[in-house]
C-alpha positions as a printed Julia matrix, in Angstrom:
207×3 Matrix{Float64}:
 -47.54   -7.46  -40.54
 -48.21   -4.84  -37.77
 -46.01   -7.35  -35.4
 -43.06   -7.87  -38.47
 -43.15   -4.13  -38.43
 -43.5    -3.56  -34.52
 -40.41   -6.51  -34.45
 -38.47   -4.93  -37.36
 -38.63   -1.15  -35.21
 -37.95   -3.0   -32.03
 -34.18   -4.28  -33.56
 -33.6    -1.57  -35.97
 -33.92    1.13  -32.41
 -31.25   -1.25  -30.19
 -28.63   -1.4   -33.19
 -29.05    2.07  -33.03
 -28.38    1.9   -29.52
 -25.47   -0.09  -29.52
 -23.44    1.94  -32.45
 -24.51    5.47  -30.77
 -22.79    3.41  -27.28
 -19.89    1.7   -28.85
 -18.89    5.21  -30.77
 -19.47    7.58  -28.06
 -17.96    5.25  -25.28
 -14.4     6.88  -25.73
 -16.09   10.3   -25.8
 -17.56    9.05  -22.47
 -16.04   11.12  -19.58
 -15.18   13.91  -21.99
 -18.97   14.06  -22.32
 -19.14   13.56  -18.7
 -17.34   16.88  -17.81
 -19.29   18.89  -20.62
 -22.17   17.66  -18.78
 -21.04   18.38  -14.88
 -18.2    21.35  -14.67
 -18.92   21.56  -11.53
 -17.06   18.56  -10.98
 -13.7    19.92  -12.62
 -13.48   22.1   -10.85
 -13.6    20.62   -7.5
 -10.63   17.91   -8.95
  -8.58   21.64   -9.82
  -9.04   22.91   -6.58
  -8.27   20.04   -4.25
  -6.01   19.21   -6.34
  -3.98   21.73   -5.14
  -4.62   21.04   -1.94
  -3.95   18.15   -1.71
  -0.43   18.16   -3.54
   0.59   22.0    -1.06
  -0.42   19.21    1.86
   2.14   16.51    0.12
   4.55   18.97   -0.78
   5.5    19.87    2.73
   4.56   16.53    4.76
   7.39   13.6     4.83
   6.08   10.38    5.37
   3.18    8.55    6.07
   2.36    5.23    8.05
   0.24    3.33    6.3
   0.63    0.29    8.78
   2.51   -1.41   11.02
   3.99   -5.14   12.24
   4.16   -7.32   14.97
   5.44  -10.13   15.16
   6.92  -12.74   17.08
   9.38  -15.43   17.36
  12.18  -17.39   17.75
  15.44  -17.76   17.0
  18.1   -20.82   17.7
  22.02  -20.25   17.22
  25.07  -23.54   18.41
  28.55  -22.58   19.86
  30.78  -24.72   17.75
  34.58  -25.36   18.15
  37.05  -26.57   15.7
  38.21  -28.81   18.03
  34.83  -30.29   19.52
  32.04  -28.91   17.31
  29.01  -27.8    18.94
  29.85  -26.64   22.49
  26.59  -24.4    23.88
  23.53  -22.92   22.69
  21.21  -19.71   22.51
  17.48  -19.73   22.47
  16.26  -16.62   22.38
  12.35  -15.6    21.95
  12.01  -11.99   20.52
   9.1    -9.77   19.54
   9.7    -7.23   16.08
   7.85   -4.43   15.22
   8.02   -2.19   12.08
   6.25    1.44   10.94
   5.36    0.77    7.19
   4.65    3.71    5.39
   5.85    6.12    2.31
   7.31    9.3     1.4
   4.94   11.93    0.23
   7.32   13.36   -1.78
   7.88   10.53   -3.92
   3.88   10.32   -4.45
   2.63   10.69   -8.16
  -1.15   12.56   -8.06
  -2.86   12.96  -11.42
  -6.21   14.45  -12.73
  -8.58   13.24  -15.03
 -11.58   14.37  -15.74
 -13.84   12.58  -13.1
 -11.57   11.97  -10.71
  -7.79   12.68   -9.05
  -4.8     9.98   -9.71
  -3.22    8.93   -6.1
   0.45    6.97   -7.36
   1.51    5.55   -4.49
   5.71    4.69   -4.68
   7.24    1.5    -2.9
   6.79    0.74    0.35
   9.36    1.85    2.89
  10.01    0.09    6.85
  10.24    4.01    8.46
  11.49    2.53   11.36
  11.78   -1.02   12.84
  12.79   -2.92   16.69
  13.42   -6.0    17.76
  13.19   -6.73   21.5
  14.23  -10.05   23.38
  11.1   -11.31   25.12
  13.16  -14.4    26.51
  17.39  -15.39   26.64
  18.17  -18.92   27.66
  21.71  -21.08   27.41
  22.82  -24.28   26.98
  26.15  -24.32   27.24
  28.72  -26.75   27.37
  32.44  -25.48   27.26
  32.24  -21.4    28.07
  30.32  -18.46   27.91
  32.68  -16.18   26.68
  32.59  -18.18   23.23
  29.36  -17.98   22.63
  27.44  -14.53   19.93
  26.11  -12.31   22.77
  22.26  -11.89   22.16
  22.83   -8.52   21.15
  24.76   -9.59   17.68
  21.76  -12.21   17.23
  19.34  -10.27   17.65
  20.76   -7.8    15.14
  21.09   -9.92   12.43
  17.26  -11.49   12.76
  16.05   -7.52   12.48
  17.71   -7.51    9.53
  16.15  -10.78    8.27
  12.85   -9.81    9.29
  12.55   -6.59    8.14
  13.42   -8.23    4.19
  10.99  -10.66    5.32
   8.16   -8.34    5.36
   8.29   -6.93    1.6
   8.98  -10.67    0.5
   5.62  -12.52    2.24
   3.81  -12.06   -0.57
   0.46  -12.41    1.44
   2.14   -9.59    4.06
   2.46   -7.04    1.2
  -1.46   -7.15    0.05
  -2.37   -6.65    3.34
   0.12   -3.35    2.92
  -1.23   -2.19   -0.4
  -4.65   -2.52    0.89
  -4.0    -0.58    4.7
  -2.46    1.64    2.15
  -5.57    2.64    0.06
  -7.55    3.13    3.68
  -4.48    5.37    4.62
  -4.45    7.76    1.67
  -8.25    8.13    1.62
  -8.94    8.78    5.01
  -5.43   11.44    5.18
  -7.12   12.64    1.93
 -10.47   13.55    3.49
  -8.83   15.02    5.76
  -6.63   17.79    4.79
  -9.87   17.86    2.32
 -12.3    18.69    5.29
 -13.91   22.27    5.36
 -13.02   22.92    1.45
 -16.76   21.4     0.72
 -18.27   18.63   -0.74
 -16.83   15.96   -2.88
 -18.79   14.28   -5.95
 -15.59   12.98   -7.89
 -13.3     9.46   -7.88
  -9.99    9.45   -5.55
  -8.29    6.32   -7.27
  -5.51    4.75   -5.74
  -2.84    3.5    -7.82
   0.59    1.64   -7.08
   4.01    2.31   -9.01
   4.73   -1.6    -9.98
   1.09   -1.69  -11.53
  -1.51   -0.41  -13.77
  -4.37    0.03  -11.67
  -6.06   -1.13   -7.95
  -9.23   -1.0    -6.51
């Protein structure tokens, strides 16, 4: 009988605990904020600092892209068809970042949430590493290497965000860059006992 009583008491205790967790879960953040009111003060204070920094800043570079490639262009005329070709080995570089004035900052009971806008190419460039020509007719009708490189620069810029793997890498670098930048902004303003969550405007949340 004693064992049965203890077993029943154990089951009842666990049941009550589960019920309390389910009932109080929606209010967990509020209860947390009441228990540790100092964290709320930190969030308000630091949010104001970050907001001012965002307003006074312009753009933040989160990563760079460095790629080398080869482009090939044929020269053709109506009568003779292909009369030459140009091959260019090139290097493309780009700075990727965000416009800080488009960043959205919100507060929660236990965290500051930063919502980043779409990424932008802050600046980019392309240079020829090697140019070789194979002409059967006349150099005069070839497309100049400068024009070919300008066209390739546009293609490389578009490919940055079209490549899924590269886009994911940019996001990972952005999270790291923003955490480091915010830590610099808050340096000398006391310890931080809350979370900073980085989200992207085109999705619900990110780690």
